[in-house]
C-alpha positions in Angstrom: 35.5 -11.7 0.3 31.8 -11.5 1.3 30.1 -8.2 0.3 27.9 -6.9 2.9 25.2 -4.7 1.6 22.5 -4.7 4.5 23.5 -3.9 8.1 21.9 -2.3 11.3 22.0 0.9 13.3 19.7 1.4 16.3 18.3 -1.9 15.8 16.7 -1.0 12.3 18.2 -2.4 8.9 20.2 0.1 6.9 21.9 -0.1 3.4 25.5 0.9 3.6 25.5 2.0 -0.1 22.7 4.3 0.9 23.9 6.7 3.6 20.5 8.4 3.5 19.2 5.3 5.0 21.1 5.9 7.9 20.8 9.4 8.1 16.8 9.3 7.8 16.9 7.8 11.3 18.0 10.9 12.8 15.6 13.2 10.3 13.3 15.1 12.5 10.8 15.9 9.7 10.7 12.3 8.5 10.4 10.8 12.4 7.7 13.2 13.1 5.4 12.6 9.9 6.0 8.7 9.9 5.9 8.4 13.4 4.2 4.9 14.0 5.9 3.4 11.1 9.3 4.2 12.7 7.8 3.0 16.0 7.4 -0.4 14.2 10.6 -0.4 12.9 12.0 0.0 16.7 9.8 -2.9 17.6 7.7 -0.1 19.9 4.6 -0.7 17.9 2.5 -3.3 15.8 1.5 -3.0 12.2 -1.9 -2.5 11.7 -3.0 -5.6 9.8 -1.9 -7.6 13.3 -4.2 -5.3 15.5 -7.0 -6.0 13.0 -6.4 -9.7 13.6 -7.3 -9.2 17.1 -10.7 -8.0 16.6 -13.0 -11.0 16.8 -15.9 -10.9 14.2 -18.8 -13.4 13.8 -20.0 -13.8 10.2 -21.2 -16.8 8.1 -20.1 -17.7 4.5 -23.4 -17.5 3.3 -23.9 -13.8 4.3 -24.3 -11.4 1.5 -21.9 -8.9 0.3 -24.1 -6.3 1.8 -24.4 -7.9 5.1 -20.7 -8.5 5.2 -20.0 -4.5 4.7 -22.4 -3.9 7.7 -20.3 -6.1 9.7 -17.1 -4.6 8.3 -18.6 -1.0 9.4 -19.2 -1.8 12.8 -15.7 -3.6 13.5 -13.6 -0.7 12.0 -15.3 1.5 14.7 -14.2 -1.3 17.1 -10.7 -1.2 15.9 -10.4 2.5 16.2 -11.7 2.3 19.7 -9.5 -0.8 20.6 -6.4 1.1 19.4 -7.4 4.2 21.4 -7.7 1.9 24.8 -4.6 -0.1 24.4 -1.3 1.3 24.2 1.5 0.1 22.0 3.0 -1.9 24.7 -0.4 -3.7 25.7 -1.0 -4.5 21.9 2.8 -6.2 21.6 1.9 -8.2 24.7 -1.4 -9.5 23.3 0.4 -10.1 20.0 3.2 -12.2 21.7 0.4 -14.2 23.6 -1.1 -15.1 20.1 -4.3 -17.0 19.8 -5.9 -14.7 17.5 -9.8 -15.7 17.1 -10.2 -17.7 13.9 -12.8 -15.2 12.3 -11.2 -11.5 12.9 -11.5 -8.2 11.0 -8.6 -9.5 8.8 -10.1 -12.4 7.7 -13.4 -10.5 7.4 -11.7 -8.2 4.9 -10.1 -10.9 3.0 -13.6 -12.8 2.6 -15.0 -9.5 1.2 -12.5 -8.9 -1.2 -13.2 -12.5 -2.5 -16.8 -11.8 -2.8 -16.2 -8.4 -4.7 -13.8 -10.6 -7.1 -17.5 -12.0 -8.4 -18.3 -8.6 -9.9 -14.9 -6.8 -9.7 -14.9 -3.4 -8.5 -11.4 -3.1 -6.9 -10.6 -0.2 -9.0 -12.6 2.6 -10.5 -12.9 0.8 -13.8 -15.6 -1.0 -11.8 -15.5 -4.0 -14.8 -18.2 -5.9 -12.9 -16.8 -9.0 -14.4 -16.5 -12.7 -12.4 -12.9 -13.0 -12.0 -13.7 -16.3 -10.0 -14.9 -17.8 -13.2 -12.0 -17.0 -15.2 -13.4 -13.8 -16.8 -10.9 -10.8 -17.2 -11.3 -7.0 -17.1 -9.1 -4.2 -17.9 -6.3 -5.5 -15.9 -6.5 -8.8 -18.0 -6.2 -10.9 -14.5 -8.6 -13.6 -13.5 -8.6 -14.7 -9.8 -4.8 -16.0 -10.2 -2.2 -13.4 -9.0 1.1 -13.6 -10.8 4.3 -12.4 -8.9 6.9 -11.0 -11.5 9.7 -10.5 -8.9 10.3 -10.5 -5.2 13.4 -8.8 -3.7 15.0 -6.6 -1.4 14.8 -3.2 -3.1 17.3 -0.7 -2.1 16.4 2.0 -4.6 13.1 3.1 -3.0 12.9 6.4 -0.4 15.3 6.2 2.4 12.6 6.0 5.1 11.8 2.3 3.1 15.1 0.7 2.2 15.8 -1.9 2.5 12.5 -2.8 1.3 10.9 -6.4 0.6 9.3 -5.4 -2.8 6.6 -7.7 -4.4 6.1 -6.8 -8.3 2.9 -8.0 -9.6 2.5 -8.3 -13.3 -0.4 -6.7 -15.0 -1.8 -3.1 -14.4 -5.3 -1.1 -14.6 -3.4 1.6 -16.2 -1.8 1.7 -19.9 0.6 4.4 -19.2 2.5 5.3 -22.6 5.9 6.0 -21.0 5.5 2.9 -18.2 9.2 2.2 -17.1 7.9 -1.2 -16.3 5.7 -2.0 -19.3 7.6 -5.5 -19.8 5.7 -6.5 -16.5 2.6 -4.2 -16.5 1.4 -4.9 -20.0 2.9 -8.2 -21.0 2.1 -11.3 -19.2 4.7 -12.5 -17.0 5.4 -14.0 -13.6 4.1 -17.0 -11.5 1.9 -18.0 -8.8 3.5 -18.3 -5.4 1.3 -19.7 -2.5 0.6 -17.3 0.2 1.7 -19.1 3.0 5.1 -19.5 1.0 5.3 -15.7 0.7 4.5 -15.3 4.3 6.9 -17.5 5.3 9.9 -15.8 3.4 8.6 -12.3 4.6 8.7 -13.3 8.0 12.3 -15.0 7.5 13.5 -11.8 5.8 12.1 -9.7 9.0 13.5 -11.9 11.7 17.0 -11.5 10.2 16.5 -7.8 10.2 17.1 -7.7 6.6 13.8 -5.4 5.7 11.9 -2.5 6.8 8.6 -3.4 5.3 6.7 -5.4 2.9 6.1 -3.0 -0.4 3.2 -4.3 -2.5 3.7 -2.9 -6.1 3.6 -3.7 -9.8 2.3 -3.5 -12.3 -0.3 -2.6 -9.9 -1.3 -4.2 -6.5 -5.0 -3.4 -6.6 -6.3 -6.2 -9.0 -4.3 -8.6 -6.6 -5.5 -7.1 -3.4 -7.5 -10.5 -2.7 -4.3 -12.5 -2.8 -2.3 -9.9 -0.7 -5.0 -10.4 2.2 -4.4 -14.2 1.6 -0.8 -13.5 2.4 -1.4 -10.9 5.5 -3.9 -13.7 6.8 -0.9 -16.3 7.3 1.5 -13.5 8.1 2.3 -13.1 11.8 5.4 -11.2 11.6 5.1 -7.5 12.8 6.4 -6.3 9.5 4.8 -2.8 8.3 2.9 -2.7 5.2 3.5 -0.3 2.2 0.8 0.3 -0.4 2.6 1.2 -3.5 -0.1 2.1 -5.9 -1.5 4.4 -8.5 -4.3 4.7 -6.0 -7.0 4.4 -8.7 -8.6 2.3 -6.2 -12.5 2.1 -5.7 -13.8 3.5 -2.4 -14.7 -0.1 -1.4 -11.1 -1.0 -1.9 -10.1 1.9 0.0 -12.4 0.8 3.2 -10.5 -2.7 3.0 -7.2 -1.1 3.2 -8.0 1.2 5.9 -7.0 -0.5 9.2 -4.4 -2.5 7.4 -1.6 -0.1 5.9 1.0 1.3 7.7 2.7 3.5 4.8 0.9 4.7 1.9 3.2 5.2 -1.3 0.7 6.6 -4.0 1.4 8.0 -7.3 0.0 11.3 -8.1 0.6 11.6 -11.8 -1.5 14.1 -13.4 -3.3 17.4 -12.3 -6.4 17.0 -14.7 -8.6 14.3 -16.0 -7.6 15.1 -19.5 -3.6 14.3 -19.4 -4.6 11.0 -17.3 -7.1 9.8 -20.1 -4.4 10.7 -23.0 -1.2 9.4 -21.2 -2.6 6.8 -18.9 -6.0 5.8 -20.9 -8.1 6.0 -17.5 -11.0 8.2 -17.1 -11.5 10.7 -14.3 -8.1 10.2 -13.2 -7.8 13.3 -11.1 -11.1 13.0 -9.6 -10.6 9.6 -8.2 -7.0 9.8 -7.2 -7.4 13.3 -5.7 -10.6 11.7 -3.6 -8.5 8.7 -2.4 -5.7 11.0 -1.3 -8.3 13.1 0.7 -9.5 10.0 2.4 -6.0 9.1 3.6 -5.8 12.6 5.0 -9.0 12.4 6.7 -8.0 9.1 8.4 -4.8 10.6 9.9 -2.6 8.1 7.4 1.1 8.2 7.1 1.6 9.1 3.3 4.8 9.5 1.0 3.5 10.9 -2.3 5.5 10.4 -5.1 4.9 12.6 -8.1 7.0 11.8 -11.5 7.7 15.2 -13.1 7.1 14.6 -16.8 8.7 17.0 -19.8 6.6 20.2 -20.6 3.7 19.1 -17.7 4.5 21.7 -15.1 1.6 24.1 -15.6 -0.9 21.4 -16.0 0.2 18.7 -13.9 3.2 19.4 -11.3 1.8 22.7 -10.1 -1.6 21.8 -9.6 -0.7 18.5 -7.9 1.7 20.3 -5.4 -0.6 22.8 -4.6 -3.5 20.6 -4.2 -1.4 18.4 -1.7 -0.6 21.5 0.2 -4.0 22.6 0.6 -5.7 19.3 1.1 -3.3 16.8 2.8 -2.3 16.7 6.5 1.2 18.0 6.1 2.3 16.8 9.4 1.7 13.1 7.9 2.9 13.9 4.6 6.2 13.5 2.8 6.5 14.4 -1.0 9.2 12.7 -3.4 9.4 15.1 -6.6 10.7 12.6 -8.9 13.3 13.1 -11.6 13.3 9.7 -13.0 11.7 10.2 -16.3 12.7 8.8 -19.3 11.0 8.1 -22.8 9.8 4.5 -22.2 7.6 2.0 -24.0 5.3 4.2 -26.5 6.6 7.7 -25.4 8.1 8.7 -28.6 4.6 8.7 -30.2 3.8 11.7 -27.6 6.0 14.6 -28.8 5.9 16.6 -25.6 7.3 13.7 -23.6 9.5 11.9 -26.0 12.8 13.3 -24.2 14.1 13.0 -20.9 13.6 15.6 -18.2 15.8 18.4 -18.0 17.3 19.2 -14.7 15.9 22.8 -14.5 12.5 21.4 -14.9 13.1 19.1 -11.9 14.6 22.0 -10.0 11.6 24.3 -10.8 9.2 21.4 -9.3 11.3 21.0 -6.2 11.6 24.9 -5.4 7.7 25.4 -6.0 7.1 22.4 -3.6 9.6 23.8 -1.0 7.7 27.3 -1.3 4.4 25.5 -0.4 6.1 24.3 2.8 6.0 20.7 1.6 8.1 18.1 3.5 10.5 16.5 0.7 11.9 13.2 0.4 14.0 11.5 -2.4 
């Protein structure tokens, strides 16, 4: 007997074992806050990375990073104006006609990333090492990207499943309770040629087995140059999901804007101290709050994940949820208050998180979020 996991409703892939993946298609709150994403799923709009490919750019390989950034700033303005002038139907027609300029805004972004790799500052560690020459920073990666696994994920938020998930090895965080520590802290995985990965993504999209490409890890940020290598090769109109700790540098945020359709950031800690103690990163709240605000200022569609930690309601959960309510565009933001915490990796060395989350702790967080008027998903 053949067991069918994935089907179709209204032309959109669903997971039969996840009835919420079907119900979400009629969920008014979700449809309003992720309006463009659902239009892409209905094949009524294009993902942003394909529109960026339509913007012709003149630049040369010998230009400095500073010169490339100036061109990028000009062309991002052009992209915004282009999307204002063209309706979705026109953009789809242009995509179907094909013939993207050889050098375009997406290739420019890709080439800037490879320049940055020579003095890496993809994230706010800003290691400044030359990964092209084989040097390794906090993430312990040189220029090569290692994919730990690629599969159709059915355990994500109902808006996203079935999700074509690319898990990268390595991370720029060292979370003491990491549930994926075997790939984030230990080297694993293999290199996949960008054209091969682009081909498999296209195939799954055309078969209507996936709703999106979900870049995750580990952490996708140290591998962003590789991700853009894949996007340059990809021509299928599949939405892109950035599933990240969002400890990105400002430069990385500039590159990602105009290419990502749904942002899926973690918001872990409500202060810098917990971030330093439990994830070993400096200025956690300052950086991640700044980047969330950039998303809101640019009208991006966002699903924020907050994993509720035992004994961290007052220091983390409460201030994060309050910050979201006061700083994010709530008409474009969904929040997942997560109860999945379990003490993994080195959590037993930290007494306050050395146990599972209690149901009443999670319910307290959910009720607080509801009272703030946040739109919740699970």
